[in-house]
VMD Tcl script that builds the backbone (N, CA, C; Angstrom):
set m [mol new atoms 228]
animate dup $m
set s [atomselect $m all]
$s set {name element resname resid chain x y z} {
  {N N MET 1 A 3.156 -11.624 39.816}
  {CA C MET 1 A 4.131 -11.177 40.757}
  {C C MET 1 A 4.234 -9.723 40.975}
  {N N LYS 2 A 4.744 -9.335 42.113}
  {CA C LYS 2 A 4.962 -7.909 42.499}
  {C C LYS 2 A 6.189 -7.642 42.427}
  {N N VAL 3 A 6.567 -6.402 42.127}
  {CA C VAL 3 A 8.045 -5.926 42.269}
  {C C VAL 3 A 8.215 -5.256 43.605}
  {N N VAL 4 A 9.253 -5.498 44.326}
  {CA C VAL 4 A 9.555 -4.807 45.656}
  {C C VAL 4 A 10.986 -4.209 45.543}
  {N N GLN 5 A 11.014 -3.061 45.833}
  {CA C GLN 5 A 12.331 -2.423 45.774}
  {C C GLN 5 A 12.769 -2.023 47.316}
  {N N THR 6 A 13.970 -1.942 47.537}
  {CA C THR 6 A 14.441 -1.622 48.757}
  {C C THR 6 A 15.946 -1.165 48.764}
  {N N LYS 7 A 16.538 -0.605 49.676}
  {CA C LYS 7 A 17.781 -0.083 49.717}
  {C C LYS 7 A 18.487 -0.999 50.908}
  {N N LEU 8 A 19.673 -1.421 50.517}
  {CA C LEU 8 A 20.367 -2.187 51.491}
  {C C LEU 8 A 21.808 -1.320 51.820}
  {N N SER 9 A 22.216 -1.498 52.846}
  {CA C SER 9 A 23.625 -0.934 53.256}
  {C C SER 9 A 24.709 -1.829 52.569}
  {N N THR 10 A 25.871 -1.435 52.165}
  {CA C THR 10 A 26.900 -2.340 51.565}
  {C C THR 10 A 27.141 -3.682 52.137}
  {N N ILE 11 A 27.137 -3.539 53.472}
  {CA C ILE 11 A 27.358 -4.800 54.379}
  {C C ILE 11 A 26.052 -5.746 53.939}
  {N N GLU 12 A 24.929 -5.245 54.114}
  {CA C GLU 12 A 23.850 -6.186 53.916}
  {C C GLU 12 A 23.740 -6.732 52.592}
  {N N TYR 13 A 24.226 -5.946 51.514}
  {CA C TYR 13 A 24.154 -6.323 50.153}
  {C C TYR 13 A 25.370 -7.411 50.005}
  {N N GLU 14 A 26.358 -7.220 50.611}
  {CA C GLU 14 A 27.460 -8.302 50.419}
  {C C GLU 14 A 27.011 -9.526 51.029}
  {N N LEU 15 A 26.442 -9.491 52.087}
  {CA C LEU 15 A 25.916 -10.702 52.951}
  {C C LEU 15 A 25.014 -11.453 52.054}
  {N N LEU 16 A 23.997 -10.774 51.364}
  {CA C LEU 16 A 23.016 -11.256 50.668}
  {C C LEU 16 A 23.790 -11.777 49.368}
  {N N ARG 17 A 24.664 -11.190 48.705}
  {CA C ARG 17 A 25.289 -11.652 47.672}
  {C C ARG 17 A 26.039 -12.910 47.815}
  {N N LYS 18 A 26.751 -12.918 48.887}
  {CA C LYS 18 A 27.563 -14.099 49.366}
  {C C LYS 18 A 26.564 -15.189 49.583}
  {N N TYR 19 A 25.498 -14.947 50.196}
  {CA C TYR 19 A 24.560 -16.049 50.444}
  {C C TYR 19 A 24.147 -16.677 49.171}
  {N N ALA 20 A 23.735 -15.790 48.376}
  {CA C ALA 20 A 23.277 -16.326 47.014}
  {C C ALA 20 A 24.240 -17.051 46.198}
  {N N GLU 21 A 25.545 -16.496 46.261}
  {CA C GLU 21 A 26.696 -17.191 45.568}
  {C C GLU 21 A 26.815 -18.384 46.239}
  {N N SER 22 A 26.759 -18.720 47.477}
  {CA C SER 22 A 27.273 -19.904 48.121}
  {C C SER 22 A 26.057 -21.013 47.632}
  {N N LYS 23 A 24.835 -20.568 47.396}
  {CA C LYS 23 A 23.801 -21.445 47.167}
  {C C LYS 23 A 23.667 -21.705 45.840}
  {N N GLY 24 A 24.511 -20.971 44.941}
  {CA C GLY 24 A 24.274 -20.947 43.544}
  {C C GLY 24 A 22.951 -20.471 42.871}
  {N N ILE 25 A 22.522 -19.584 43.521}
  {CA C ILE 25 A 21.136 -18.889 43.006}
  {C C ILE 25 A 21.402 -17.501 42.888}
  {N N THR 26 A 20.404 -16.697 42.208}
  {CA C THR 26 A 20.516 -15.302 42.006}
  {C C THR 26 A 20.128 -14.683 43.285}
  {N N ILE 27 A 20.444 -13.345 43.304}
  {CA C ILE 27 A 20.048 -12.591 44.468}
  {C C ILE 27 A 18.556 -12.681 44.840}
  {N N MET 28 A 17.867 -12.504 43.569}
  {CA C MET 28 A 16.215 -12.448 43.548}
  {C C MET 28 A 15.816 -13.695 44.201}
  {N N GLU 29 A 16.273 -14.885 43.861}
  {CA C GLU 29 A 15.836 -16.174 44.387}
  {C C GLU 29 A 16.373 -16.225 45.880}
  {N N ALA 30 A 17.471 -15.647 46.184}
  {CA C ALA 30 A 18.003 -15.703 47.603}
  {C C ALA 30 A 16.972 -14.853 48.558}
  {N N VAL 31 A 16.545 -13.767 48.082}
  {CA C VAL 31 A 15.650 -12.877 48.772}
  {C C VAL 31 A 14.170 -13.465 48.908}
  {N N ARG 32 A 13.838 -14.415 47.996}
  {CA C ARG 32 A 12.598 -14.956 48.152}
  {C C ARG 32 A 12.616 -16.095 49.070}
  {N N GLU 33 A 13.853 -16.764 48.952}
  {CA C GLU 33 A 14.106 -17.898 49.977}
  {C C GLU 33 A 14.053 -17.468 51.394}
  {N N ILE 34 A 14.871 -16.428 51.665}
  {CA C ILE 34 A 15.120 -15.819 52.856}
  {C C ILE 34 A 13.604 -15.458 53.461}
  {N N LEU 35 A 12.961 -14.736 52.732}
  {CA C LEU 35 A 11.532 -14.189 53.074}
  {C C LEU 35 A 10.762 -15.535 53.588}
  {N N ARG 36 A 10.736 -16.387 52.715}
  {CA C ARG 36 A 9.876 -17.696 52.937}
  {C C ARG 36 A 10.240 -18.277 54.105}
  {N N LYS 37 A 11.623 -18.451 54.350}
  {CA C LYS 37 A 11.968 -19.115 55.588}
  {C C LYS 37 A 11.641 -18.405 56.870}
  {N N HIS 38 A 11.876 -17.058 56.738}
  {CA C HIS 38 A 11.604 -16.185 57.929}
  {C C HIS 38 A 10.323 -15.909 58.139}
  {N N LEU 39 A 9.449 -15.758 57.187}
  {CA C LEU 39 A 8.001 -15.559 57.577}
  {C C LEU 39 A 7.253 -16.819 57.926}
  {N N LEU 40 A 7.607 -17.943 57.276}
  {CA C LEU 40 A 6.890 -19.137 57.513}
  {C C LEU 40 A 7.535 -19.973 58.783}
  {N N GLU 41 A 8.535 -19.518 59.245}
  {CA C GLU 41 A 9.220 -20.300 60.300}
  {C C GLU 41 A 8.211 -20.524 61.481}
  {N N GLY 42 A 7.393 -19.406 61.951}
  {CA C GLY 42 A 6.803 -19.676 63.114}
  {C C GLY 42 A 5.346 -20.051 62.999}
  {N N GLU 43 A 5.102 -20.431 61.731}
  {CA C GLU 43 A 3.827 -21.086 61.405}
  {C C GLU 43 A 3.252 -22.044 62.253}
  {N N VAL 44 A 2.095 -22.036 62.610}
  {CA C VAL 44 A 1.560 -23.122 63.420}
  {C C VAL 44 A 1.061 -24.102 62.426}
  {N N ASP 45 A 1.312 -25.471 62.756}
  {CA C ASP 45 A 0.684 -26.581 62.033}
  {C C ASP 45 A -0.639 -27.002 62.542}
  {N N PRO 46 A -1.713 -26.846 61.846}
  {CA C PRO 46 A -3.035 -27.057 62.403}
  {C C PRO 46 A -3.131 -28.512 62.612}
  {N N ASN 47 A -2.376 -29.428 62.025}
  {CA C ASN 47 A -2.526 -30.798 62.262}
  {C C ASN 47 A -1.762 -31.371 63.343}
  {N N ASP 48 A -0.955 -30.509 63.979}
  {CA C ASP 48 A -0.248 -30.902 65.258}
  {C C ASP 48 A -1.117 -31.610 66.244}
  {N N PRO 49 A -0.783 -32.713 66.768}
  {CA C PRO 49 A -1.513 -33.524 67.796}
  {C C PRO 49 A -1.925 -32.532 68.974}
  {N N ILE 50 A -1.134 -31.574 69.339}
  {CA C ILE 50 A -1.468 -30.764 70.408}
  {C C ILE 50 A -2.918 -30.115 70.150}
  {N N PHE 51 A -3.180 -29.953 68.985}
  {CA C PHE 51 A -4.408 -29.331 68.574}
  {C C PHE 51 A -5.606 -30.200 68.130}
  {N N THR 52 A -5.323 -31.582 67.755}
  {CA C THR 52 A -6.088 -32.512 67.377}
  {C C THR 52 A -6.504 -33.616 68.219}
  {N N GLU 53 A -5.754 -33.895 69.129}
  {CA C GLU 53 A -5.887 -35.104 69.971}
  {C C GLU 53 A -6.777 -34.613 71.274}
  {N N SER 54 A -7.611 -35.478 71.818}
  {CA C SER 54 A -8.305 -35.167 72.998}
  {C C SER 54 A -7.211 -35.117 74.249}
  {N N PRO 55 A -7.681 -34.545 75.195}
  {CA C PRO 55 A -6.725 -34.416 76.385}
  {C C PRO 55 A -6.443 -36.067 77.037}
  {N N SER 56 A -5.049 -36.184 77.286}
  {CA C SER 56 A -4.660 -37.483 77.719}
  {C C SER 56 A -4.983 -37.622 79.183}
  {N N VAL 57 A -5.296 -36.597 79.913}
  {CA C VAL 57 A -5.603 -36.573 81.420}
  {C C VAL 57 A -7.032 -36.684 81.500}
  {N N LYS 58 A -7.735 -37.653 81.846}
  {CA C LYS 58 A -9.022 -37.931 81.893}
  {C C LYS 58 A -9.693 -37.289 83.299}
  {N N LYS 59 A -8.837 -37.527 84.396}
  {CA C LYS 59 A -9.442 -37.056 85.619}
  {C C LYS 59 A -9.477 -35.634 85.826}
  {N N LYS 60 A -10.356 -35.118 86.581}
  {CA C LYS 60 A -10.598 -33.663 86.935}
  {C C LYS 60 A -9.797 -33.415 88.215}
  {N N GLY 61 A -9.475 -32.154 88.395}
  {CA C GLY 61 A -8.726 -31.664 89.498}
  {C C GLY 61 A -7.304 -31.439 89.191}
  {N N LYS 62 A -6.482 -31.287 90.306}
  {CA C LYS 62 A -5.047 -30.717 90.009}
  {C C LYS 62 A -4.264 -32.088 89.604}
  {N N VAL 63 A -3.426 -32.043 88.839}
  {CA C VAL 63 A -2.448 -32.892 88.318}
  {C C VAL 63 A -1.077 -32.638 88.911}
  {N N GLU 64 A -0.561 -33.516 89.562}
  {CA C GLU 64 A 0.772 -33.334 90.161}
  {C C GLU 64 A 2.018 -33.062 89.140}
  {N N LYS 65 A 3.081 -32.461 89.351}
  {CA C LYS 65 A 4.275 -32.270 88.734}
  {C C LYS 65 A 4.016 -32.276 87.155}
  {N N ILE 66 A 3.104 -31.395 86.950}
  {CA C ILE 66 A 2.815 -31.098 85.368}
  {C C ILE 66 A 4.042 -30.392 84.876}
  {N N SER 67 A 4.820 -29.423 85.662}
  {CA C SER 67 A 5.960 -28.891 85.072}
  {C C SER 67 A 7.028 -29.681 84.906}
  {N N GLU 68 A 7.088 -30.879 85.646}
  {CA C GLU 68 A 8.189 -31.852 85.422}
  {C C GLU 68 A 8.077 -32.972 84.340}
  {N N GLU 69 A 6.636 -33.310 84.313}
  {CA C GLU 69 A 6.221 -34.485 83.632}
  {C C GLU 69 A 5.337 -33.885 82.469}
  {N N HIS 70 A 5.563 -32.848 81.828}
  {CA C HIS 70 A 4.520 -32.466 80.872}
  {C C HIS 70 A 4.473 -33.236 79.671}
  {N N ASP 71 A 5.608 -33.718 79.079}
  {CA C ASP 71 A 5.541 -34.565 77.926}
  {C C ASP 71 A 4.730 -35.787 78.254}
  {N N LYS 72 A 5.000 -36.508 79.374}
  {CA C LYS 72 A 4.336 -37.649 79.683}
  {C C LYS 72 A 2.673 -37.387 79.915}
  {N N ILE 73 A 2.378 -36.323 80.469}
  {CA C ILE 73 A 1.078 -35.929 80.518}
  {C C ILE 73 A 0.579 -35.714 79.157}
  {N N LEU 74 A 1.038 -34.909 78.429}
  {CA C LEU 74 A 0.511 -34.585 77.024}
  {C C LEU 74 A 0.459 -35.762 76.154}
  {N N TYR 75 A 1.666 -36.534 76.018}
  {CA C TYR 75 A 1.822 -37.475 74.863}
  {C C TYR 75 A 1.829 -38.960 75.392}
  {N N GLY 76 A 1.646 -39.214 76.784}
  {CA C GLY 76 A 1.555 -40.601 77.180}
  {C C GLY 76 A 2.840 -41.276 77.519}
}
mol reanalyze $m
mol bondsrecalc $m
mol representation Tube
mol addrep $m
């Protein structure tokens, strides 16, 4: 493990303390939880069908109403 030190404003510290208290965890655990949620929230799932399935539209050329029917076009 690595040690990370930082400075928080009084308001930030109170928010963090109250968050940890409401969850019944330590401030250290709260910081780890918040970091994981924040940093991993936008992570792409490589197994998402959008990346693994072949195109559902077989014909070539322009497909009409893509912006209106994109779910139907993508997922059938």
